[in-house]
N, C-alpha and C positions, 0 to 999 in steps of 0.2 A: 541464530546469533550465539556468540560465545557466552553471553550472559545466561542463557538458558541452561548452560552446562556448569559454569563455574559458580553461579549464585547458589544453587541448591547444595553444592558441595560445602561451601563456607557456612551456609545457614544450618546444615545438619550438625555442625560442631557447636556453633554459638547457641542455637536454640535448645540444644540438648542439656546444657549445663547452667543456663541462666533463667531466672524466674521472670515472669511478667514481661516478656519481650514480645512486641508486636511485629510479627513477620512482615507486614506490609510496609511499615516504616523502615525496617532493616533492608528490605529489598530495594526500595526507592533510593536509599542512601548508597547502597552498593553500586547501583547503576550509575550514580554520579561519580563513582571512583573512590570516595572516602565515606566512612561512617564513624561517628563518635557517639558512644553510649556512656552515660554517667550513672553513678550510684546504682550498681547492679548487685543483686543478691544471687548467690549460687544455689542450685538445687542440691541441698545436702543429702537428701534421700537417694538421689541418683548416684552421687559420688560414693556413698556408703555401699550401695548395692553393687556397683561396678568394681570398686576397689576391693571389697570384701576384707577390709582391714579389721582388726579387733579394736578399732577406735570409733568413737562417735564424734561427728562434727557438731560443735556447739554453735558455730557461726562461720560464715564465709561471705566476704564482700569484695567487690571490685570497684574501685573509685572511678576509673575511666578505662574504656576499651576503645581502641582505634584500629580500624581495618582500612588499609590502603590497597586498592587494586588498580594496577596500571593497565587499563584496558587496551590502550594503543600499543603497548610494548609487553604484552602478556607473555610472549615467547622469549623475551630476553631480559626482563626485569622481574624480581620476585614480588610476590604478595607479602606485605608487611603487616603483622598483627602485633600491636603494642598494647601492653597492659600496664597501667600506671596505678600503683598502690593496690596490691592484693593481700588480703589478710584472712587467715583461717585459724580457728581455735579448735583443738581436739582434746578429747579425754578418753581414757580407757573405758571400754564397755563394762557395765556392772555385772560381772559374773556370767554364769552359764545361761541364766534366764534371758538376758538381753541377746546373747548369741543365738539361742534357740528361736526367740521371737524374730530376730533379724533373718535367720535362715528360713523360717516359715513364711515371712512376708516376701522374701526374695523368690521362694519357690512358687508362691501364689502369683506373683507378678510375672514370673517366667512362664507359668502355665497359661496365663491369660494371653501373653504375647505370642505364644506358639501353639495356641489351641486349634487354630484353623489353618488348613493348607493354603498356600498362596503361591502365585507364580511371579517370579521376579521378572519385571518387564523391562524391555529396552526403552531408552528415552528416544523421543522423536529426533530424527536426524535432519539437519539442514541440507538442502540440496547443494548448497555452495561449499559445505564442509564435509568431506568424506569421513566415514566412521573411523578409518585408520588415523586420519589426521586429528580427529577429536580425541581419540584415545591417547595419542602421543602428546598432544597439547596438555591434556588434563594431567598426565603423568609428570610432565615437566613442571607444571604449576605446583603440584603437590610436593615434588622433590625439592623445590627451591623456595618454599615458604619460609620467611624469616619471622621469628618470634622474639619479641623484646619484652622483658618484664622489668619494670622499674619499681623498686621498693617492695620486695616480696617479704611478707611477715608471716611466719608460722609459729604458733604457740601450742604447747602441750601442758596440760594441767593435771595434776594427780596429788591427792592429799595436800601437803603443804609445798609441793614442788611446782615451779613455773619454769619451763624450758622454752626459750624463744630463739628463733633463728631469723635473722634479718639480713637480706641480700639486697644491696643497693641497686645492682643492675645485673641482669642475666640476658644473654643474647645467643640465639641459635641460628646458624646460617650454613649454607652449603659452600664447600670449598673444592679446589681442584687437587691434583696430585701432589702439589707443593704445599698444601694446607693453607692456601691463600683464598680469600673470598672470591667467589666466581658463580656464574649461572651455569649449572651443569645438568647433564641428563645421563641416564643409564644407557650405555652404548656397548655393543660387542666390540672386541672379544673380552674386554675387561669385566663388564657387567658389575661395576662398583659404584657406590654412592658414598661420598664422604661428607661429614658434617662436623662442625665445631660449636661448642657451647662455652662461652666465656662468662665466668662468675666474678664479679668485682665487689670487693668490700663485704665479705661475709662475716657477720658477727653473731656469736652464740652466747647467750646469757643463761645463767642458772641461778634463780633466786628463790627465796622462801617467802610464802605468803602466810598471813595470819588467819584466824578463824573466819573473818569477814571477807577474805579473799584479797586483801590489799597487801602490797609489799612495803614493809616498814623500812628495811635497809637494803639498798642496792649493793650487790656483790660485784667484784671485778668480773668482766666478761671472761668466759672460758676461752673464747677465740675472738680476737679483735681485728676487724678489717683485713681478712685474709682473702687473697685473690687466687683463683686457680682456673685451669683450662681443661676441658674434656673433649676428646676426639672420638668420633663415631665412624666406624668403617663397616659398610654393609656390602656383602657379596651375594649376588642373586644367581639362581639357576639359569634363568633366561630373561629376556627383556619384558615379558608380561608377568613375571612373578611378583606377587605382593608381599610375600613373606621371604625375607632373605635366607639364603642357605647358611651363611656365616655372619654373625653379629659380633662386632668387637667394639667395646666401650671402655675407654681408658682415660683416667684423670691424672693430671700432673700438678703438683704443688711444689713451688720452689722453697718456701719457708712456712713452717707451721708452728706457731707458738701458742701453746695451751697454758692456762693458768687455773689453779685450783686452790681455794681457801679451805680452812678446816671446817667451815660451815657448809661449803659446797661438796666436800668429799663424801659425806653420807648420801646426799642426793645423787651424786654422780654414780656411786655404787648401786643405788636403787635403779637408775636408768640402765646400767649394765645388766642388772638382774632381769629387768623387763625385756631387754634384747634377748637374753638367753631363754627366757620363758616363751617369747614369741618364736624363737628358733625351734623349740621343741613342740610348740602348739599346746602349751599347758596352762594358758591363762584361765583362771577361774574354774579349774577342774582338778580332780584328783589324778595323781600320777600313777599309772599302772605299770611302772617300769619304763626304762629308757626306750625311746623309739628312734629309729634311724632318722637322721636329719633330713635327708633328701627324699624320703618316701612319705607320701601323704595318703595313699590309698584312694585317690580320686580318679575319676575317669573323665577325660576331656571329650566333650561333644561339641558339634558345630550346630548353631542355631541362628536363624535370621529373624530379627525383630519384625513384627508385622506393621509397625507404624514408624514413621520418621518423626517429624516435628509438626507442630500446628502450622497451618497455612502453607505447607509445602505441597506442591503438586506431586501426587504419587507417581504419575507417569514420568516425571522428571527425576524424582528422588530415588526411583528404583535402582538406578545404576550406581548411585553414590551413597552407599550405606554407611552408617556410623561404624567406627573402628572397633566395635566390641562384639564381633561375631563369635569369638571363641569364649564360650561361657563354661565354667566348671560346675559340675553337679555338687550340691552342698549336702548330700546325704550323709557324708561322713566327716568327722573332724579332721582338719588339716592344719599343718603348721604354716608359719609365715613364709618360710622358704618355698614351700610348695605353691603358696599364693603368688609369690614373686615370679616363679617360673611360669605359672599359667598365664601371667600377664605379659610375658615377653612377646608372643606373637601379636598381641593386640596393640602394642605401642608402635609397631612398625608396619601394620597393615591398614589399609584404607578401603579395602574392597574384597571381592571374592578372589580366592586363589586362582592363579593362571588367567585372571581377567574374564572368567566365564560368567555370563549372566544369561538368564532365560531358562535355566534348568528348573525342573519342578521339585519343590521341597515339601514333603509331607511330614510335618513335625507333630502330628496328632498322635498321642500315645507315647509320651516320654521324650519327645524332642529328638528322635533319631532321624538323621538325614537319609534321603533316598540314595540308592546305589549310584545315581548319576552324579552325586556330589564328589569332588575329588577329595582324597584322604588328607588329613592334616599331617604335615611333615614336621619333624623335629629339627629345628635349626641348631647349629653349633653356636654357643654363646660364650664369649670370652670377655671377662670383666677385669679391669686392672686399676690399681691405685699406686701412684709413685710419688715419693716425697724426697727431695734432696736433703733438707735439714729440718729436724723437728725438735722441739723442746717442751717439756712439761715442768712447770714451776709450781711448787707447793708453798703456800703462804699461811701464816697464822694471823688471825684478826686481832687487832689491838684496841680498836674503839671506832667511833663514828666521827665523821667530819661535819663541819658546820654546813647547814643548808637552810633553805627558806622554810617558812612555816607550813606551806602547802605541799611541798615536794618531799618525797622520802629521803632519808639520810643515806649517805654513802659511807661504806665501811672502810676503815683504814686497815691495811694489812702489811705484814713483814715477810719478806722472802726468806725461806729457811733451807730449801732443797730444790735442786734442779736436775732433771734427767735429760740428756741430750743424745740424739740419734742422728745418724747419717745414712743415706741410701736405703730408704724403706720401700719395700715392694709387697703388695698384696694382689695376687692374681687368682682368678677362679675360672675354671673351664668346665662347661657342662653341656650335656646333650640329653635333654628330656630327663627321664628317670633312670636311664641306663648308665650314665657316667657323670661323675662329679669329682672335681679335683680342685683343691685350694692350696696355694703355696704362699708362704709369708717369709720374707727374708729381711735382714738388717745387716748393713755393712759394718757399722761401728756404733758403739754405745758407751756412754760414760755417765756417771752421777757424781755430783759435787755438792758440798755444803756451802750455804750462803748465810751471811749475817750472823745472827745468834739464835739460840734455842733455850726457852725456859729461863730467861734471865742471864744466860751465860753467853757473853759476846765473844765467841771463840773465833769468828771469822769476820769481824768488823774491819772496816777499811783501815782504821788506825793501828791494827795489830801488825801490819806489815808482813803478813804471811804470803807465801808463794801460791800460785794457782795449783801447782802439783800437790801441795798439802791439802787443798780442798777436795781434790778428786779421790774418792774412796772406792769407785767401781770403774773398771775399764775392761772392755770386751771388743774383740774384733780389730779392724783396721780403719784407717782414715780414707776418705775419698781420694785424697792426693795420691796415695800409694795403690789403691784398688782400682781407681778409674770409674767409669760409668757402667760397670757391669750390671748394676741393678736395673738398668733400662733395656737389657738385652731382649731383642725380638718384640719390643713394644712399639706402639705407634709413634713414640717419641724417639725411637732409635732410627737414625738414618740408614742403618744397615739392615733393617727388618725387611722381610719379603714384601709387605704391603707398600713400603716406601720405595720399592724398586720394581713395581709393576708385576710382582710374582704372587700367586695365590699361596697363602700360608698353609702348611700341613700340620695337622694336629694328631697327637698320639691319643687314641681313644681305647687302646687295649691295655688292660691292667698289667699283664706281665711285661709287655714292652715298656710301659711307663716306669715300672720299678727298675728295669735295666738301664733306662736312660737317665732318669732323675735319681741318681745315687747320692749317698752321703758326701762323697768326694766332689761330685758335680755341684751340689748345693753350696758347699763351703768354698768352692772355687769362685762361684758367682758372688756369694756374699762372704762375710767373714765372722760376724758375731753370732747370728742366729739364722736358722733355716728350719722351716716346718713344711711338711707335705702331708696333706690329708687326702686320701684317695678312697672313693666309694664306687664300686662297680656292681651292677645288677645284670646277671646273665640268666638266660633260660636254662633251667635244670636239664632239660632233654636235649637242648642244642638244636631243636628242629622248629623253625618258623617263629612267628611272633608269639608273644606271651600275653596272657590276660593279666594286666597289672592291677586290675581292680581288687584282686585278692591280697595284694602285698600289704603288709602291716596289720592285717586282721589277726585275731586270736585263732590261729590255726596251727596245730603242731606239725603239720606236714608242709614243708616249704615248697612252693611251686617254682621258685627261682633260687639261684645261688647268689648270695650277697657277700661282698667282701668289703671290709672297712679297716683301713690301715692308717695310722697316724705316726709319722716319723718326725722327731724333733732333734735337732743337733745344735748344741751351744758351743761356740768356738772358744779359743783361748781367752781366759778371763782372769782378772786379778781383783779380789775383793778384800778391802781393808776395813775391819770392824773396830774402829776406835771410838772413843766416847762421843765425839761429835756425830758420827754416822749412826751409831746405835740409837742415840736419843732421838734423832730425827726420824729414823725408820719407825721406832716404836710409837712416837707421837702421831705419825700418820695412821698407824693401825688403831690407835686409841680414838682418833677423830672419826675414822671410817666406821667404827662400831658404835658410835654415839648416836643411836637412832632407835625408834620404836616402830618401824614399818613391819607390817604383816607380810609373810612370804606369799609370793604369787602362787606357788604350787604347794598343795597340801598332800602329803603322802598318805595313801590308804593304809590302815592298819593291816598287818599281815594276818590273813585268815586262811585256814585250810579247809577246803570243801570236804564235807563228810562223804559225799557220793561223787566219785570221779570215774569217768568213763575210761576203761582200759584201751590203750591204743592197739590197733590191729597190726597184723604182720606186715602189710604193705607200708603202713605209716612208719613202723620201726625200721623197715628196710631203707626207706628214704632217709631217715635220720642217720642211719649207719653210714650212708654214702656221703652225706655232706651236712654239716651243722654250721650255720653262719656265726662268725665270731667278730669281735671288735678288738683289734690289736693296737697297742700303743707302744712305741719304741722311743726311748730317750737316750741320747748319747751326749756325754760331757767330755770335752777334750781339753787337756792341759789346764787344769784349774788350780788356782792358788788362793787360799783363804787365810787371812792374817787377823788374829785377835790380839790387839794391843792392850797394854795395861791401861786401865781407866784413869784418865786425867781428872775427870769429875764423874760423880755417880748420883743420879737422881732417879734411879729405877724404882725406888719405893713409892714414887708418885705415878709411875706408868704401869708397872706390872699389875697392881690390883685393878686398875681400870680395864685392862685387857682381859683379865679373868672375870670381869663382871662384878667386882667388889668396889667398895668406896676407897678412893685413893687417899693417902695421908696428905695433910696440909700443914705439917709441922715445920716446913722449911720457912725460916724467918727471913733469910736473905740469900740471894744467889752467890755461889762461891766465886771468888776472884780468880779468873782463868789466867793461867800462865802456861804456855806450851812447854812440854817436857821433851828435851832432846839430849841424848838419845833416849828413845822410848822402847823398853823391852816388849817383846811380842811373841806369841806362839803361832806358828804357821803350819798349815796343812797343804801339801802338794800332791796332786794325783795326775797321772798321765792320761787315764781314760776311765770312764764309768759308763756301763751299759745297763739300762733298766728296761725290761719288757713286761708289759701288763696285758693280760688276755682275759676277756670276759665274754660269755655268750651274748649274742646280739638280742635275742628274745629269751632272756633267762627264765621269766615266769612261765611262759608257755612250755619251754623245754623241760623244766623241772616238774611241772604238773604231769607231763607225759611220762618222763623217765621214772619218776617216783611211783607211778601206778603199775609199773611192770614188776613181775615176780622176781626175775633175775636179769636185771639190765647188764649189758656188756660193759667191759672196762672202757671202751671208747665212749659210750654214752655217759658213764659216770665221770669220765675225765672232763667232759664239756660242761658238767654241772658245777664246776669249781671256778673260782677266780684265781688265776695263776700269776705269779710274780717271780721274775728272775732278775737277780742283781749280781753284776760282775764288776769288781774293782781291780784295776791294774796299776801297779807301781805307786802305791800310796805311801807317803812318808810324812813325818812330823818332826818338828824341832823348834829351836829358839832362834830368834833374829832380833835385829834392832832397827827401828825407824829413825833415821838420822838425816839431817839436811845435807850432809856431805856424801850420802850414798848408803845403800843398804848392804851390810856385810853378808857373806855367804851363810847359808843355813847350817846351824849346828844340829845335826840329826840326833834326836833322842829315840825315835822309832825309825829305823832304816826302812828302805823301800820293801814293800811286800804286796802280795795280791791275795784276793779272797773272793768267795762266791757264796751266794745265799739264794735258796729257792723256797718258796712257800705257796701254799694253796689253801683257800678258805671255801667251804661249802656254801653255796648260795641258798637262801631260804631254808635253813636247817629244820624249821618246824615241819616241813614235808617229810623229813626222814626220822622223826622222833620214834617211830616203831621199828627202826632198823638200826640196832646198836652196832652192827658190823661196818657201817659206813662211817668213814673218818670225817670229822668236822674240820679239823685243822691239821695240816702236816707241814713240817719245816725241815730243811736240810741245810747244814752249814759246813763249809770246807775252808780250812786255813792251812795251806802247805807250810808256811814258814812265817814266824813272827818273833821279833826281838826288840827288847827295850834296853837301852844303855844310857846311863846318866851319872853325872858326878853330883856330889853334895851341893855345891854352889848352883848347879843347874836346877836341882829340885827346889832349892830355896827361891830362886828366881821364878820358877813356875808357880810356886805357892803365892808369891807376891802378885802375880798376874791374876790368879784365881781369886784371891781375897779382894782385889780392887773392884771386882764385879759383884761378888756375893755379899760384901759388907758395905751396905749403903747407909750413910749417915744423914742426919737431918740437915746438916750444912751443905751436903753434896760434895765435899772435898774427899778425894780418894787418897789411898795410902801412897807413900813414896818409898823408893828404894835408894840404896846408897850407891855411889859411884864405885866404891870398893868392891861391892858384890859384882857389879857389871864387869869391872876390870878383871876380877877373878875368873868369871865365866869366859871372857873373851881374851884371856892372856895369850899373847903371841910372841914368838921368837923366831926371827929369820923368815917372817911371812907365814909361819905355820903355827897353828894353835897347839899349845902344850899345857898340860895340867899335871900337878902332883897330887891332886885330890883323889881319894878312893873312887873307883868306878864300879857301879853295880850293873850287871848284865843278866837279863832274863831271856832265855831262848825257848820257844815252843815250836815243835814241828809236827806236821801231819795230824792236824786236828780235824776230826769228823764228828758231827753231832746231828742226830736225828730225833725229832720230837713228833709225836702223834697224839691227837686228842679225839676221843669219841664221846658219845653221850654218857657212858658209864665209867670209862677208864681214861687214864692218861699214862702214856709210856714214853720213855726216852732211852736213847742209846748213844754212846759216844766213845771215841777212841782218841788217844793222844800218842803219837809215835815217840816223842822224847820231850823231856823238860829239863832244862839246864839253867841253874842259878849260879852265878859267878861273881865274886867280889875281889877286886884286885887293886893294888896300889903300887906306886913306884917309889922305892926308897934307895937312894944312891945307885941309880941305874940298875937295880935288882928288882925284879917283879915278884911280889908276893901274891899268891893266888889261892883262894879257897873256892872249891867247886863242888856242886851237888847236881847230879843228873839222875833221871828216872824215866821209865816208860809207864804209861797209865792207860788202863782200859776200864771204862765205867759203863754200867748197864743197870737201868732201873725200869721195871715194867711189871705189868700183870702177866704171869706166864701164859695164861690161856689165850691172850690176844696178841702178844708181842710178835708171834711168828708171822702175822699179817701186816705188821708195821714196816715202813720203809727202812 
């Protein structure tokens, strides 16, 4: 009968994660077609052991569990599993001790479960049901299971933080090629399975609890009733494969509105720091230097548990194993990303690879599978997140609203700042530990001021100001002009290969990836921001497979070649720093730093070992051939930064708080705000800025090895430094006016020029204290051409702008300038600016500066090709000019070491 095949499969899932469940009652209910279980407790220890998260489950409950099995239409209707009200509470594990205890318990449980060899047996077959039919039917049932979760509640507690996620409804079901609900199966030649998960009304709250664990004041939700859709696309090697060859999981959100108050901001930053610490695997431990994100140094092995669930016939359950056959060894510390990758095969597999059962598995002695077991394949995993429009609104709390005696009070807040984005894309592509790539892009972004700040109602509704006045940051393009390029080749793009019955091709070669995803390609798809992080792990010898268990260990001889490149491009942007924007930005910084949380990662004190082993010739030869580095490239295109004269100045209340000092509270009343137009401003414009930062990937191990050598080569010494290259193209600065009628052209004070700067800093200089010949810091600066030209009125106007920010008064009122001075600066005749005021010009050409610092000396060398100072004025159309010019060559150093300086 079908019940003998389907019932153990469902029971293996239910009984594994639920406490105090009577298998006999469950079995009878399933045979009736429906089962309803109420007030269930989850097996928290099983969840912790299987997920291997750095969290501890404090509680886990299911209010009601319903399972519907359509026995008469099992081949055409899905099995529906409904969970009504599921709540889990988690907290971070308490340091290394808990992690070690958890690892020890997991190892002991794993050893018990695989201590004896066992034979996986075939289930008895019904003579009326051929084995091929049974296998096909079971596959169809598993592929079409519908899961519905109503009222899912997840809570995370830490210190005074309570982070809760509430999802009203979530449903997962199988769909056809048009992404419509259907009963599907994996059939050749496509060999594809599609699923959809709909999330309705997702609300995220972030509140602060007191010492007793109660929330006194409810904050506004971070995210309120947001709905989104996830599409899953699985491509298999063949019809019997349990692990897909390609996994594509992508989520689409139409509108994402986030809200942060000043009290939530420190807690939000704390949660971000937790995510970073989990990313590097540094929770509760000292940090021995940066570790590469995607490398965990673990070895995946395949093991089969010896027991299923209580009350399940082993002869029947042998074929339908629980979906956690792929277990990672816990002998070494691993990061959260490595955990997430190890879990990928488990979430999509429900049995043995290739459907093979009956092979002999001898797991005694470390859990190593027999040669008969098929090898674990590394699927290609593509994960994506897409958002059409998103906004983040910052608020300042004002007080609490009225509430009942028994319920917590709700905090009132005032909006002050909003950041809006369009066309957001986050994509990640990975294949085991060999390849990882993450791309983030934004089509358009802008920031605008709202309401008032610190008692100054500069953007209140009754002020009658335009929306253009509120926008102080603008970058990229709008979706109207750019189109839907941010969805290119996604599952939500009708032109993608998957939506046209074509298997997608992925670029998994590092060099080809760099040639394809260039800076120009990224900015063509997006417009405001583009980031590409690429990590590639290659066999150093290029022959056969590599033993990845040695990756990430403290070993000066790399067995593999690792490449890590981060490229960031910021498109054309316009930033206006007026009083309203500056005070809001600094206020957010002040609120974010107002906390007393302890850091997750404690840095080890730098200690130098007295006895160090000198590297051998073979190890040095390997290092000479290849040293892994981490390269970061930042490109800024066509940026404009405007600093306007301060209309009001309350920096004396903000700057001390940012510096960790007590802020002044002498302000008696907020200044009466009146917008000043036209408003003088100083503007910087640059055509392009390139910044490159290079650092050794395993700096500590490298420096320990190189510093132990008697005479290390220049190549080895070069990689012991942190290198930084900065190139600036066509930078100019001048005066302008912010006016309602339009911004006049820039009056250049510093005409366009280009410059370059290079610097390097020795890492861990304490290892080189006995080598005075090794440079600690080196710097090179080049300036081919630089000129300053300004009139006396322009210098006076610049001084007004400077003093408006540096001279903060108790009342907050800023200095004012006269219209006469502005008219003098911007005097025009016939559409052209003219001036009879004296003009001062300073010209410097061919500047080169070199600086070198060592443990005992400091040396510098510089040359200046020409210096020209000119003051001229126009008197009755006759130019009177005084000029001074000279060439300069400067050199200061210690003679005995300067010859080795750059």
